[in-house]
N, C-alpha and C positions, 0 to 999 in steps of 0.2 A: 521692352517692357520695363516699367518702373518697379522698384522694390515695393512700393505701396500696393500695386496690383497683385504682386506675388504674395505679399503678406495677407491680403484679403482672400487669397485662394483663386483669383482669376488667372486664366491662362494655363491652368493645369487641367489635364483631362480628368473628368469625373471617374472615380473608381466605383465599380459596381460592388456593393456589399450585400451579403446575404442577410436576411432577417435574423435577429438575435436567436430565436429558437433553432434555426437551421445551423447557425454557427456553433451553438452549444452542442447540438447533436453531432455535428462533424467533429468537433473537438473530442467528445466522448468516444466516438467510433475510433478516432485516431489513437486515443490513449488505450482503449481496449486492444486495438491491433498491436500497439507497442508492448503491452503486457503479454500478448500471445507470442510475439516475436521473441521476447525474453524466454518464455517457456520453450519455444521451438529450439532456440540456441542452447538452452540447458539440456534438452533432449538429445540434440546432436552431440554435445560434449559428453553426455552420459554414455551414449552408445559408442562413440569413438574411443573413449577411455575404458570402456568395459565395466563401468561402475554399476553397482546394484542399488545405488541411492536413487529415489524417485526424482525425475526431472523437475517436478514442482518444488522440491526442497532445494535443489541446486539453484534454480531460478530465484527462489525466495532469498537464499543466502546472498546471491549476487546482487539482487535488488536492494536488500538491506544494507550491504556494504556501500552500494552507490548512494543510497539515501543518507546514511550516517556520515559518509565522507563528503557529502554535498556535491558529488559528481553528477548526481541525478536530482534536480530540484523536485520537491514534492508536488509543486503545482503542475508539473508535466503529467502527473498520473492521478491527480485528485478527482476530477470528474469521472474518469473511467472506473476507478476503484469504487467510488460512491455508487455508480450505476450497478456494478457487479454485486456489491454487497446488498443493495436495495432489492435486487432480483435474485437473491440467493436461493429462494425456494425452487427456482428452475433447476438448480443443481441437485435437488433431492428427488426429482422425478424418478431417476433410476432406482433409488431405494424403495419408492412406492411400488415399482414394477416387481421388485423382489418379493415384497409382501404379498402382492396379488398372485404371483406365480408359485410361491411356496406357502400357500395358506395353511396347509396341514402342519408344516414345521412351526409356523407362527402360533397355531392353536395349541400345539403340544408343548412348545418351549417359550411361548410368548412372554410369560412372566419373568423368566430368567433373562430373556433378551432385553426386556424393558429395564430390569434391574441393572444389568451390565451397562446399558446406555446411560441411565441416570447416574450411576456411580462414576463411570468414566467421565461424563460431562462435569460432574462435581469436582473430580480430581483435576481436570484441565482448568476449570475456573479458579480453583484454589492455587494451582501452580502459576497461572497467569497473574493472579492478584499478588502473589508473593514476589514474582519477578518484577512487576510494575512498581511495587512498593520499594523493592531494593534499588531499582534504577532511579526512582524519584529521590530516595534518600541520598544516593550517590550524587545526583545532580545538585541537590541542596548543598552537600558538603563541598563540591567543586566550586559552586557559586560563592559560598562563604569564604573559601580559601582565596578565590580571585579578588573578592572585595577586601579582604585583609591585606593581601599583597599590594593592592592599589592604594590602600590607606597608608601602608608602610612606605611605599614609594613617594606618596604625596608628602608625608611627614619628613622624609629624608630630603626631599627637594626644598621644603620650607626651611629646614635647618641650614642647608647649604647656601 
């Protein structure tokens, strides 16, 4: 077989490819399964070590370390996390069951419960905003320091 035929794609067996929506669904399912595996590993570590920290927090810390160290590329989990976040309402169904099962408690203490939820949500949002702002400012300082070091190295190279 000549190299021209090989370059044209002749002589190779045709690979079956799934349609794009099926590939995306499979990739999303694989990424969600990977996130579940991280949680299961964190749960196994938690129970083996006898820790009282929730497995979700341990898994989150491990995943954050993997992402920040670039050991786990973000693209490995992007579609799965997007799907989980877009369907987040499904995770609140148990909370609705509590409201239905404990209607009397909600009627008697509902205003206090709503106040606690609103205030705690506001506190989380403020803390998150402050943390994001601090990290953003740190990244700007690090980028500025890197640029000034590069300018200094370039100036020293020009002098020499």
